[in-house]
C-alpha positions as semicolon CSV with decimal commas, in nm:
position;residue;x (nm);y (nm);z (nm)
1;M;0,703;-8,288;8,890
2;S;1,017;-8,419;8,708
3;K;0,892;-8,276;8,377
4;A;0,859;-7,930;8,520
5;I;1,217;-7,953;8,650
6;V;1,342;-8,064;8,309
7;F;1,164;-7,780;8,127
8;C;1,318;-7,518;8,360
9;A;1,663;-7,669;8,311
10;L;1,628;-7,652;7,929
11;L;1,500;-7,292;7,951
12;F;1,800;-7,190;8,167
13;V;2,052;-7,350;7,935
14;S;1,897;-7,183;7,628
15;S;1,919;-6,842;7,779
16;I;2,277;-6,885;7,867
17;F;2,354;-7,005;7,511
18;F;2,178;-6,721;7,323
19;G;2,325;-6,461;7,571
20;C;2,670;-6,571;7,490
21;K;2,603;-6,555;7,121
22;E;2,468;-6,194;7,143
23;E;2,777;-6,088;7,344
24;K;3,000;-6,244;7,083
25;E;2,818;-6,061;6,792
26;K;2,845;-5,731;6,976
27;G;3,220;-5,793;7,023
28;E;3,263;-5,845;6,646
29;E;3,109;-5,510;6,527
30;I;3,292;-5,345;6,216
31;P;3,486;-5,038;6,316
32;M;3,373;-4,701;6,155
33;E;3,702;-4,651;5,975
34;S;3,680;-4,982;5,812
35;F;3,323;-4,881;5,694
36;R;3,455;-4,563;5,534
37;E;3,730;-4,757;5,360
38;E;3,461;-4,957;5,193
39;V;3,298;-4,640;5,025
40;Q;3,334;-4,677;4,652
41;P;3,532;-4,393;4,485
42;T;3,346;-4,170;4,243
43;S;3,428;-4,226;3,875
44;V;3,540;-3,896;3,711
45;Q;3,693;-3,759;3,396
46;T;3,947;-3,488;3,389
47;G;4,087;-3,200;3,194
48;V;4,378;-2,966;3,237
49;S;4,397;-2,593;3,310
50;Q;4,586;-2,418;3,034
51;R;4,734;-2,071;2,969
52;K;4,660;-1,991;2,600
53;S;4,471;-1,760;2,361
54;F;4,105;-1,760;2,457
55;D;3,825;-1,673;2,219
56;Y;3,564;-1,473;2,408
57;L;3,240;-1,503;2,227
58;I;3,000;-1,205;2,215
59;N;2,646;-1,298;2,135
60;A;2,387;-1,056;1,985
61;T;2,073;-1,068;1,777
62;G;1,948;-0,842;1,500
63;K;1,783;-0,836;1,151
64;I;1,945;-0,908;0,823
65;E;1,940;-0,596;0,601
66;A;2,055;-0,518;0,247
67;S;2,362;-0,292;0,265
68;S;2,194;-0,085;-0,010
69;H;1,825;-0,039;-0,047
70;V;1,630;0,252;-0,203
71;M;1,264;0,344;-0,198
72;V;1,157;0,465;-0,542
73;I;0,954;0,776;-0,522
74;V;0,713;0,948;-0,771
75;E;0,833;1,299;-0,851
76;R;0,532;1,449;-1,022
77;Q;0,150;1,413;-1,032
78;G;-0,021;1,208;-1,300
79;Y;-0,179;0,880;-1,401
80;L;0,041;0,560;-1,376
81;T;0,005;0,430;-1,733
82;D;0,259;0,153;-1,710
83;L;0,406;-0,061;-1,431
84;T;0,656;-0,303;-1,564
85;V;0,778;-0,487;-1,252
86;S;0,644;-0,710;-0,978
87;E;0,780;-0,806;-0,633
88;G;1,085;-1,033;-0,663
89;D;1,181;-0,906;-1,010
90;R;1,550;-0,844;-1,065
91;V;1,626;-0,500;-1,215
92;Q;1,929;-0,313;-1,335
93;A;2,019;0,049;-1,249
94;G;1,856;0,278;-1,505
95;Q;1,597;0,026;-1,612
96;V;1,247;0,175;-1,673
97;I;1,006;0,029;-1,410
98;A;0,698;0,260;-1,451
99;K;0,564;0,546;-1,668
100;L;0,324;0,830;-1,598
101;D;0,086;0,996;-1,857
102;N;0,306;1,284;-1,998
103;R;0,083;1,446;-2,258
104;D;0,064;1,770;-2,057
105;S;0,434;1,764;-2,019
106;K;0,490;1,717;-2,389
107;F;0,267;2,015;-2,457
108;A;0,458;2,229;-2,203
109;L;0,787;2,120;-2,371
110;E;0,672;2,222;-2,710
111;K;0,547;2,557;-2,574
112;A;0,889;2,621;-2,404
113;R;1,068;2,551;-2,734
114;V;0,847;2,808;-2,919
115;E;0,906;3,074;-2,651
116;L;1,274;3,011;-2,673
117;R;1,280;3,063;-3,053
118;S;1,077;3,382;-3,015
119;S;1,316;3,507;-2,762
120;M;1,616;3,420;-2,974
121;A;1,464;3,630;-3,258
122;V;1,427;3,926;-3,023
123;F;1,790;3,874;-2,912
124;E;1,919;3,877;-3,270
125;N;1,729;4,203;-3,334
126;E;1,876;4,356;-3,022
127;K;2,224;4,281;-3,142
128;L;2,163;4,475;-3,462
129;G;2,127;4,785;-3,243
130;F;2,489;4,763;-3,129
131;P;2,693;4,754;-3,464
132;T;2,987;4,930;-3,298
133;I;3,027;4,655;-3,048
134;Y;2,947;4,344;-3,250
135;G;3,130;4,489;-3,554
136;D;3,450;4,566;-3,359
137;P;3,714;4,291;-3,435
138;A;3,930;4,419;-3,159
139;L;3,670;4,335;-2,886
140;D;3,769;4,025;-2,692
141;S;3,552;3,721;-2,651
142;L;3,496;3,784;-2,273
143;A;3,348;4,128;-2,352
144;L;3,125;3,983;-2,627
145;A;3,004;3,717;-2,388
146;E;2,913;3,976;-2,129
147;W;2,720;4,172;-2,386
148;D;2,544;3,857;-2,504
149;T;2,433;3,773;-2,148
150;R;2,290;4,126;-2,096
151;L;2,091;4,112;-2,424
152;K;1,966;3,761;-2,363
153;A;1,837;3,867;-2,031
154;K;1,673;4,175;-2,178
155;S;1,517;3,978;-2,466
156;G;1,391;3,689;-2,251
157;V;1,625;3,421;-2,377
158;L;1,756;3,323;-2,040
159;S;1,409;3,291;-1,897
160;A;1,297;3,085;-2,201
161;E;1,591;2,857;-2,158
162;I;1,508;2,792;-1,804
163;S;1,150;2,717;-1,896
164;L;1,266;2,472;-2,157
165;R;1,484;2,287;-1,902
166;E;1,200;2,265;-1,653
167;A;0,975;2,108;-1,932
168;E;1,243;1,862;-2,016
169;L;1,279;1,764;-1,647
170;E;0,898;1,710;-1,628
171;I;0,927;1,475;-1,922
172;E;1,209;1,289;-1,744
173;K;1,005;1,264;-1,431
174;S;0,721;1,089;-1,614
175;T;0,961;0,793;-1,673
176;I;1,051;0,617;-1,351
177;K;1,380;0,427;-1,351
178;A;1,547;0,194;-1,106
179;P;1,821;0,397;-0,916
180;I;2,029;0,079;-0,826
181;T;2,059;-0,278;-0,940
182;G;1,866;-0,516;-0,715
183;T;1,540;-0,692;-0,635
184;V;1,202;-0,532;-0,631
185;A;1,006;-0,540;-0,299
186;D;0,689;-0,398;-0,156
187;V;0,522;-0,263;-0,482
188;K;0,268;-0,010;-0,351
189;L;0,090;0,124;-0,663
190;K;-0,137;-0,005;-0,924
191;Q;-0,134;0,064;-1,299
192;G;-0,391;0,321;-1,390
193;S;-0,400;0,494;-1,047
194;L;-0,359;0,861;-1,002
195;V;-0,044;0,932;-0,814
196;N;0,106;1,237;-0,649
197;S;0,456;1,364;-0,603
198;G;0,610;1,179;-0,310
199;D;0,416;0,865;-0,347
200;E;0,624;0,542;-0,305
201;V;0,631;0,302;-0,603
202;C;0,839;0,022;-0,456
203;E;1,161;-0,069;-0,271
204;I;1,465;-0,191;-0,456
205;I;1,698;-0,406;-0,246
206;S;2,062;-0,482;-0,339
207;T;2,061;-0,847;-0,215
208;G;2,410;-0,902;-0,341
209;Q;2,551;-0,762;-0,021
210;L;2,382;-0,828;0,305
211;E;2,456;-0,705;0,660
212;I;2,325;-0,742;1,012
213;R;2,305;-0,469;1,275
214;V;2,312;-0,596;1,639
215;K;2,306;-0,441;1,974
216;V;2,599;-0,524;2,201
217;L;2,635;-0,452;2,575
218;E;2,845;-0,149;2,653
219;S;3,054;-0,367;2,885
220;D;3,156;-0,583;2,582
221;I;3,225;-0,306;2,331
222;N;3,588;-0,269;2,432
223;F;3,642;-0,626;2,305
224;I;3,516;-0,543;1,954
225;T;3,715;-0,372;1,671
226;T;3,645;-0,327;1,303
227;G;3,774;-0,625;1,108
228;Q;3,688;-0,890;1,362
229;T;3,521;-1,204;1,239
230;A;3,180;-1,323;1,328
231;E;2,955;-1,621;1,271
232;I;2,591;-1,566;1,163
233;Y;2,309;-1,803;1,268
234;P;1,954;-1,746;1,140
235;V;1,687;-1,796;1,401
236;S;1,488;-2,003;1,155
237;G;1,781;-2,247;1,121
238;G;1,884;-2,419;0,811
239;E;2,199;-2,214;0,746
240;E;2,528;-2,287;0,905
241;G;2,876;-2,158;0,862
242;L;2,779;-1,810;0,750
243;R;3,072;-1,575;0,817
244;G;3,081;-1,193;0,853
245;Q;3,317;-0,913;0,941
246;V;3,271;-0,617;1,173
247;V;3,264;-0,311;0,950
248;A;3,123;-0,033;1,177
249;I;3,070;0,038;1,545
250;N;2,826;0,328;1,645
251;P;3,015;0,565;1,878
252;K;2,704;0,607;2,093
253;V;2,547;0,415;2,372
254;D;2,168;0,410;2,372
255;E;1,932;0,450;2,669
256;N;1,946;0,072;2,735
257;G;2,316;0,064;2,754
258;L;2,361;-0,094;2,414
259;V;2,590;-0,016;2,123
260;Q;2,501;-0,090;1,757
261;V;2,755;-0,291;1,563
262;T;2,729;-0,354;1,191
263;I;2,848;-0,680;1,043
264;K;2,888;-0,736;0,669
265;L;2,822;-1,091;0,557
266;Q;3,091;-1,254;0,344
267;N;2,846;-1,520;0,206
268;Q;2,474;-1,490;0,229
269;G;2,349;-1,838;0,163
270;R;1,969;-1,826;0,141
271;L;1,918;-1,534;0,375
272;L;1,677;-1,258;0,289
273;P;1,648;-0,902;0,424
274;G;1,423;-0,890;0,733
275;M;1,524;-1,232;0,866
276;N;1,618;-1,249;1,242
277;A;1,963;-1,383;1,310
278;R;2,215;-1,426;1,587
279;A;2,573;-1,298;1,550
280;V;2,865;-1,443;1,741
281;I;3,163;-1,206;1,738
282;R;3,500;-1,362;1,830
283;A;3,720;-1,145;2,055
284;P;4,059;-1,325;2,113
285;Q;4,206;-1,284;2,456
286;N;4,584;-1,353;2,475
287;N;4,752;-1,551;2,752
288;S;4,448;-1,636;2,960
289;L;4,421;-1,921;3,216
290;V;4,125;-2,140;3,107
291;V;3,957;-2,469;3,209
292;P;3,685;-2,670;3,035
293;K;3,353;-2,507;3,132
294;Q;3,237;-2,837;3,291
295;A;3,513;-2,808;3,545
296;V;3,339;-2,508;3,716
297;V;3,058;-2,585;3,956
298;Y;2,883;-2,350;4,197
299;R;2,848;-2,401;4,572
300;S;2,646;-2,143;4,770
301;G;2,673;-1,915;4,471
302;R;3,046;-1,936;4,450
303;P;3,245;-2,102;4,170
304;V;3,451;-2,402;4,263
305;V;3,701;-2,623;4,068
306;F;3,801;-2,963;4,190
307;T;4,165;-3,068;4,147
308;I;4,314;-3,406;4,225
309;E;4,556;-3,498;4,511
310;N;4,639;-3,854;4,625
311;N;4,329;-3,981;4,438
312;Q;4,109;-3,746;4,626
313;A;3,902;-3,445;4,502
314;I;4,028;-3,114;4,636
315;W;3,791;-2,817;4,660
316;N;3,925;-2,492;4,516
317;Y;3,735;-2,160;4,527
318;V;3,814;-1,971;4,203
319;E;3,734;-1,633;4,049
320;V;3,597;-1,672;3,699
321;G;3,610;-1,438;3,402
322;K;3,471;-1,467;3,046
323;D;3,294;-1,769;2,921
324;N;3,283;-1,882;2,553
325;G;3,053;-2,177;2,593
326;R;3,333;-2,428;2,587
327;E;3,593;-2,293;2,819
328;M;3,585;-2,055;3,108
329;E;3,854;-1,806;3,202
330;I;4,001;-1,837;3,551
331;L;4,124;-1,504;3,711
332;D;4,229;-1,636;4,051
333;G;4,240;-1,960;4,259
334;L;4,417;-2,191;4,021
335;T;4,745;-2,234;3,830
336;A;4,828;-2,370;3,482
337;D;4,891;-2,726;3,394
338;V;4,670;-2,868;3,682
339;E;4,438;-3,166;3,632
340;V;4,082;-3,069;3,701
341;I;3,765;-3,276;3,728
342;V;3,510;-3,225;3,457
343;S;3,240;-3,491;3,526
344;N;3,041;-3,615;3,835
345;N;3,161;-3,300;4,020
346;V;2,820;-3,145;4,100
347;Q;2,778;-3,330;4,430
348;L;3,141;-3,405;4,491
349;A;3,280;-3,343;4,840
350;H;3,617;-3,222;4,954
351;Q;3,866;-3,513;4,985
352;A;3,619;-3,754;4,836
353;P;3,790;-4,059;4,691
354;I;3,779;-4,058;4,305
355;R;3,875;-4,289;4,018
356;I;3,987;-4,139;3,687
357;L;3,822;-4,286;3,380
358;N;3,962;-4,071;3,094
359;D;3,998;-4,377;2,876
360;A;3,617;-4,375;2,848
361;L;3,616;-4,031;2,679
């Protein structure tokens, strides 16, 4: 019986001891304000809003073209007896690149010469019939020339001269020459084949001067003028630092709301006509308020820039303008020379504590 009494007594004492301990722990709970003070500040890096000249970059794509390229056309029918060029050959203006069989043209030329001599003989005989005119020393040269023309027309001299010139032209057409200096491309005929007037022989490209024609949004065309600089980046890569200059702007908007802009390359590197490339046209904007692009984040579809006040991030709704890939134009909601947060700002909250770590940049 005494053991039971002792056990109950120990149980009673233990319940009192642990109850007091629990009440003591409850009384020592950490206040919520103290918990908030222990939240570690977010480490950020900062930049500065500036009012300065801002390069708006207009991107567009197009194909590299030769500023001068000509398709060589056959001008008469005949057999192609000689083809002296291949694709990739360099030719000079006036260089012979192909020949046609011209035996029939030579025969026509000789026939025309004979007809002209016969007509001239008739003309001389006709002159003998007008001794008073051709023997009059007082007759001026203009009057004599008028009489010559009449008699040449009557005797067939004028017609024979035209036939001779036509025969000479046919001889010239049988020799095909390069119209410009450049590189041969797309040879379409084979030696020995029968060709017709209008057939294409090849294309000659003046690779010494290249250009690119790009399509620009009509909303951007007001920022472009002739003379502006541009950078050219081939889609295939491998070429950097190629520069160009805007030389022409088509004064017409197409059905897709695009305007064609022509840029002449100042150096061509290893570019070839037909290559796809991207052009970046620089359109300087004076006295613009800009921030680093990383400073602008979007919350619920609206642009926000965080500034700093008392080591806290301050939420600022802004209105943004143009973007050049490195900086963004601010139209409203911010002033110049203000420190802005450019890192760890995607999930940052208003008045969140921050710590600046610009030394780590």
